[in-house]
C-alpha positions as CSV (number, residue, x, y, z in Angstrom):
1,M,-18.8,-11.1,-12.9
2,Y,-17.8,-14.7,-12.1
3,V,-14.1,-15.5,-12.3
4,C,-14.6,-19.2,-11.3
5,I,-17.9,-20.9,-12.2
6,C,-16.8,-24.2,-10.7
7,N,-16.5,-22.6,-7.2
8,G,-18.8,-19.6,-7.6
9,V,-16.1,-17.0,-7.0
10,T,-16.7,-13.5,-8.3
11,E,-14.3,-10.6,-9.1
12,D,-15.4,-9.0,-5.9
13,D,-14.3,-12.1,-3.9
14,V,-10.9,-12.0,-5.6
15,L,-10.4,-8.3,-5.0
16,A,-11.4,-8.6,-1.4
17,S,-8.8,-11.3,-0.9
18,L,-6.2,-9.2,-2.6
19,R,-7.0,-6.2,-0.4
20,A,-6.8,-8.5,2.6
21,G,-3.2,-9.4,1.8
22,A,-3.2,-12.3,-0.7
23,G,-0.4,-11.7,-3.1
24,T,-0.3,-14.8,-5.3
25,T,-2.8,-16.8,-7.3
26,R,-2.4,-19.7,-4.8
27,E,-3.1,-17.4,-1.9
28,V,-6.2,-16.0,-3.6
29,K,-7.5,-19.5,-4.3
30,A,-7.0,-20.5,-0.7
31,A,-8.6,-17.3,0.6
32,C,-11.6,-17.8,-1.6
33,G,-11.9,-21.5,-0.7
34,M,-11.4,-22.5,-4.3
35,K,-11.0,-26.3,-5.0
36,P,-9.5,-27.7,-8.2
37,G,-11.9,-27.7,-11.1
38,C,-11.6,-27.1,-14.8
39,G,-8.7,-24.6,-14.4
40,T,-10.2,-22.0,-16.8
41,C,-10.1,-19.4,-14.0
42,T,-6.3,-19.6,-13.4
43,R,-5.4,-17.3,-16.3
44,R,-7.9,-14.6,-15.1
45,L,-6.7,-15.0,-11.5
46,C,-3.1,-14.5,-12.6
47,A,-4.0,-11.4,-14.5
48,M,-6.0,-9.9,-11.6
49,V,-3.1,-10.6,-9.2
50,A,-0.6,-9.0,-11.6
51,E,-2.9,-5.9,-12.0
52,H,-3.2,-5.6,-8.3
53,R,0.5,-5.9,-7.8
54,R,1.3,-3.3,-10.4
55,A,-1.3,-0.9,-8.9
56,R,0.2,-1.4,-5.4
57,E,3.8,-0.8,-6.7
58,T,2.6,2.4,-8.6
59,D,1.0,3.7,-5.4
60,M,4.3,3.1,-3.5
61,S,6.4,5.0,-6.0
62,L,4.7,8.4,-6.0
63,P,6.9,11.4,-6.5
64,L,7.8,13.3,-3.4
65,E,5.8,16.3,-4.5
66,A,2.6,14.1,-4.3
67,L,3.2,13.2,-0.7
68,P,2.0,15.5,2.1
69,A,4.7,17.7,3.5
70,A,6.4,16.6,6.7
71,P,5.8,18.9,9.7
72,R,8.7,21.3,10.2
73,P,10.6,21.1,13.4
74,R,10.0,23.9,15.9
75,P,12.9,26.3,16.4
76,D,15.1,25.6,19.4
77,V,13.6,27.5,22.4
78,S,15.8,25.9,25.1
79,P,17.3,28.2,27.7
80,S,20.8,27.6,26.3
81,A,19.7,29.1,23.0
82,D,18.4,32.2,24.8
83,V,21.7,32.7,26.7
84,G,23.6,32.6,23.4
85,K,21.3,35.1,21.8
86,M,21.7,37.4,24.9
87,R,25.5,37.2,24.7
88,R,25.5,38.2,21.0
89,E,23.2,41.1,21.7
90,T,25.2,42.5,24.7
91,A,28.5,42.1,22.8
92,A,27.3,44.3,19.9
């Protein structure tokens, strides 16, 4: 669907610029090559930028349970650990 008829910019064009890193209405307009026209598109652009920002913030604030588990560190297998274990076993 067209967001800006004056410049022939579609919703897909706007979403592509948002995914590429545009974070404001001004940045989206620049990325899409939009020139000043009737201005009717500005309200829709603002809404799309706000929706994208909210979605990005929501993705960043996932609960820890939703994140993949971090790899667990391997137990210490250094020679000094083996010496300490041997001392405890011989003392018993």
